[in-house]
Structure formats: C-alpha cells, structure tokens
C-alpha positions in Angstrom: 106.9 -108.6 -35.0 107.4 -111.9 -36.8 108.5 -114.9 -34.6 111.9 -115.0 -36.2 112.5 -111.3 -35.5 111.6 -111.8 -31.9 114.0 -114.8 -31.6 116.8 -112.8 -33.2 116.1 -109.9 -30.9 116.3 -112.0 -27.8 119.4 -113.7 -29.1 121.1 -110.4 -29.5 119.8 -109.2 -26.1 121.2 -112.2 -24.2 124.5 -112.5 -26.1 125.4 -108.8 -25.8 124.0 -108.6 -22.2 126.1 -111.5 -21.1 129.2 -110.1 -22.7 128.8 -106.6 -21.3 127.8 -107.9 -17.8 130.9 -110.1 -17.5 133.2 -107.4 -18.9 131.8 -104.9 -16.5 132.1 -107.3 -13.6 135.7 -108.0 -14.5 136.6 -104.3 -14.8 134.9 -103.6 -11.4 136.9 -106.2 -9.5 140.1 -105.4 -11.4 139.9 -101.7 -10.6 139.0 -102.4 -7.0 142.0 -104.8 -6.7 144.4 -102.3 -8.3 143.2 -99.3 -6.3 143.3 -101.3 -3.0 146.7 -102.6 -3.7 148.1 -99.1 -4.5 146.6 -97.7 -1.4 148.0 -100.5 0.7 151.5 -100.2 -0.8 151.6 -96.5 -0.2 150.8 -97.0 3.5 153.2 -99.9 3.7 156.0 -97.6 2.6 155.4 -95.5 5.6 155.3 -98.5 7.9 158.6 -99.6 6.3 160.2 -96.3 7.1 159.2 -96.5 10.8 160.5 -100.1 10.8 163.8 -99.0 9.4 164.2 -96.2 12.0 163.4 -98.7 14.8 165.8 -101.3 13.5 168.6 -98.8 13.2 168.1 -97.7 16.8 168.1 -101.3 17.9 171.3 -101.9 16.0 173.0 -99.1 18.0 172.1 -100.8 21.2 169.1 -98.9 22.3 166.3 -100.6 24.2 163.1 -101.1 22.2 161.1 -99.3 24.9 163.5 -96.3 25.0 163.7 -95.1 21.4 163.2 -91.4 22.1 162.9 -90.3 18.5 160.2 -92.9 17.5 157.3 -91.1 19.1 158.0 -87.9 17.1 158.5 -89.8 13.9 155.1 -91.6 14.1 153.3 -88.3 15.0 154.8 -86.5 12.0 153.9 -89.4 9.7 150.3 -89.5 10.9 149.9 -85.7 10.3 151.4 -86.1 6.8 148.5 -88.1 5.4 144.8 -87.6 6.3 143.9 -91.3 5.7 145.9 -92.4 8.7 143.7 -93.2 11.7 146.6 -94.1 14.0 150.1 -95.4 14.1 151.4 -97.8 16.8 154.7 -99.5 17.4 154.2 -102.6 19.6 156.6 -105.2 21.0 156.7 -108.8 19.9 154.0 -109.6 22.5 151.6 -107.1 21.1 152.0 -104.5 23.8 152.0 -101.0 22.4 155.1 -98.9 23.2 154.5 -95.9 21.0 151.3 -94.5 19.5 149.9 -91.4 18.0 146.9 -91.9 20.4 148.7 -91.7 23.7 145.8 -93.4 25.4 146.6 -96.6 23.6 150.2 -96.8 25.0 150.4 -99.8 27.3 147.4 -101.6 25.8 147.7 -104.6 23.5 147.0 -105.3 19.9 144.2 -107.7 19.2 145.2 -111.3 19.3 143.9 -112.0 15.8 146.1 -109.2 14.4 149.2 -110.8 16.0 148.2 -114.2 14.5 148.2 -112.5 11.0 151.5 -110.7 11.7 153.1 -114.0 12.8 152.3 -115.7 9.5 154.1 -113.1 7.4 157.8 -112.6 8.1 158.2 -109.0 6.8 154.9 -107.3 6.0 151.2 -108.0 6.4 147.8 -106.5 6.0 144.2 -107.1 7.1 140.9 -105.3 7.0 139.1 -105.6 10.4 136.1 -103.6 9.2 134.7 -102.2 6.0 135.9 -98.7 6.9 139.3 -99.5 8.3 142.4 -101.4 7.1 145.7 -102.3 8.8 149.2 -102.8 7.6 152.2 -103.9 9.7 155.9 -104.1 9.1 157.9 -106.5 11.3 160.7 -105.0 13.3 163.7 -107.2 13.8 166.8 -106.8 16.0 170.4 -107.5 15.0 169.9 -111.2 15.5 166.9 -111.3 13.0 164.6 -112.0 15.9 161.2 -110.3 16.0 161.4 -107.2 18.3 158.0 -105.7 17.4 155.7 -104.4 14.8 155.1 -101.0 13.1 151.3 -100.9 12.7 149.3 -98.3 10.7 145.6 -98.1 10.8 144.1 -96.2 7.8 140.7 -95.3 6.5 139.1 -97.0 3.5 136.7 -94.1 2.8 138.8 -92.7 -0.1 138.8 -96.2 -1.6 135.0 -96.5 -1.2 134.4 -93.0 -2.7 136.6 -93.8 -5.7 134.8 -97.1 -6.2 131.4 -95.3 -6.1 132.5 -92.9 -8.7 133.9 -95.6 -10.9 130.8 -97.8 -10.5 128.5 -95.0 -11.7 130.7 -94.4 -14.7 131.0 -98.1 -15.4 127.2 -98.6 -15.2 126.6 -95.7 -17.6 129.2 -97.0 -20.1 127.9 -100.6 -19.9 124.3 -99.4 -20.5 125.3 -97.4 -23.6 127.4 -100.2 -25.0 124.7 -102.8 -24.3 122.1 -100.7 -26.2 124.3 -99.8 -29.1 125.8 -103.3 -29.7 122.5 -105.1 -29.1 120.8 -103.0 -31.8 123.8 -103.5 -34.1 123.9 -107.3 -33.6 120.1 -107.4 -34.1 120.3 -105.5 -37.3 123.2 -107.7 -38.5 121.2 -110.9 -37.7 118.1 -109.6 -39.5 120.2 -108.7 -42.6 121.9 -112.1 -42.6 118.6 -113.9 -42.2 116.9 -111.9 -45.0 120.0 -112.5 -47.2 119.9 -116.2 -46.6 116.2 -116.3 -47.2 116.6 -114.5 -50.6 119.4 -116.9 -51.5 117.3 -119.9 -50.8 114.4 -118.5 -52.9 116.7 -117.7 -55.8 118.3 -121.1 -55.6 114.9 -122.7 -55.7 113.9 -120.6 -58.7 117.2 -121.5 -60.4 116.6 -125.2 -59.7 113.1 -125.4 -61.2 113.3 -122.4 -63.6 116.9 -122.0 -64.7 116.0 -119.4 -67.3 114.5 -117.0 -64.7 116.1 -114.0 -63.0 117.9 -116.2 -60.5 120.3 -117.4 -63.2 121.9 -114.0 -63.0 123.0 -114.5 -59.4 126.2 -116.5 -59.0 125.7 -117.5 -55.4 122.1 -118.7 -56.0 123.1 -120.5 -59.2 125.9 -122.3 -57.4 123.6 -123.3 -54.6 121.0 -124.5 -57.2 123.7 -126.6 -58.9 124.6 -128.2 -55.6 120.9 -129.0 -55.0 120.6 -130.5 -58.5 123.6 -132.7 -57.8 122.1 -134.0 -54.6 118.8 -134.6 -56.3 120.5 -136.5 -59.1 122.3 -138.7 -56.5 119.0 -139.4 -54.8 117.3 -140.3 -58.1 120.2 -142.6 -59.0 120.0 -144.3 -55.6 116.3 -144.8 -56.1 116.9 -146.3 -59.5 119.4 -148.8 -58.1 117.0 -149.7 -55.3 114.2 -150.3 -57.8 116.4 -152.7 -59.8 117.4 -154.6 -56.7 114.1 -154.7 -54.8 111.0 -153.5 -56.6 108.9 -154.2 -53.5 111.1 -151.9 -51.4 110.8 -149.2 -54.1 107.0 -149.4 -54.0 107.1 -148.8 -50.2 109.4 -145.8 -50.6 107.5 -142.5 -50.8 
C-alpha cells in the first residue's frame, strides 16, 4: 500500500473512530440517565401517595404513631411492584414507625440518609449501593413542620439488566457504523486525492503543452491559466529586480 494510502486510511480510521466513540458514549449515559430517572419517578409517585395518606391522617388530628391504615397501605404497595425491597415510614428523628419488614419497626434510618432528606424539602433520592436505591417523600403536619418520611427502598437490577441489553446493542451498532463509514470515508479520500492528482497533472500539461489533451478539461485549463498568471508576475518581478540591482539578480537562482 502506498504511503499516501496508509495515511488516508489512518485518517479515516481515527476520524470515524472518534466520532462513533463519542456518539456511543453520549448515547450510553443519556439512556442510563433517562431510564434511571423514569424508574426513580415511578417509585417517587408511590412514596408521594403514602405521604399524602399520612398527611391527611395528621390533618384529622391522628397521632403520627397511631395511623392504623398506614401499615396496610405500605404492605399493599410493596406487593404491587416486585422491584420494591421495602417500605418504611419514619418519624422526623429517623425512628421507623411502620415497615413492610416488621423487624425494622423501632430501628432508625441511617444518619447519612437523614442528612440527605434534610437537604431536600419535599422529595429526595440516593443510591447507597450499586444494587439498591432509595427515595423518600417528606411528611409534613398541618403547620408545615416535618413529621416524618415515607421511604422506599427498591432494586436496581431491572435497570442494570436493561443497561446490559442496551450496551450490547449499542456496541454492535457502533461497530457496524464504524466499519461502514470508515471504508466510505477512506474511499472518498482516495477518490478526492486521485482526482486532485489528475487535475495537477493536466494543469501542468496545459501549462507547458497547451495544445495537448489537457486543453479539453475546463478545470485543468483554468488552473493552468492561474499558474501562468503567477509565473508571469514572478518573471515581471525578476525583470524589475534586474533593472534596479543587477548584482542581486545574479544572486537570485
């Protein structure tokens, strides 16, 4: 393979490779962000429903620790979606009052969770581990004071499975696009290079042999005319230089 062909090949390889890589990377993170956001919003809606039930009970004068219907509500919500790992309703101090896992009642939420909840007035989310995510909706009493939190822990496995499937498809698509467009760009560059080379050869022929075949090519003839104009300007400059300073002209090659 001639040197110019190798250079054009690597040019096409790196240009298309960079474009496909950056596009694939952008699509990966965009899909991950959208899917994670949709999953989080769906869980947040359930947390908001539990929050509304608790706030209505508080507005009727019920004590936060004695909302009899709340335990049944969170158990039904947990059974309605297989991604839910657990639902807890905790007081403002983080102590769990209601939970789908009865063993967790009376225990406290992690302090780092409470710090995140405190920074967001209505809803918050965090991911304590790669396999688990948490959303929380703040429960407020009639005086808009924080009475507790409706917390839902859910699995991220569906998200990971979806990302694995998407990644395989994305890699296959990027590989196909890279191969096709690299070859297409390489072929285009080779064609443009050969065309430019032919034009230069014909222009040279038209410059030194205007009656040859190159005279029938408008592009080459125009290029040759430009070359002749430049050469005429150079000859005129040399003539002026010779009149002004013959010594300098003799030193000019």
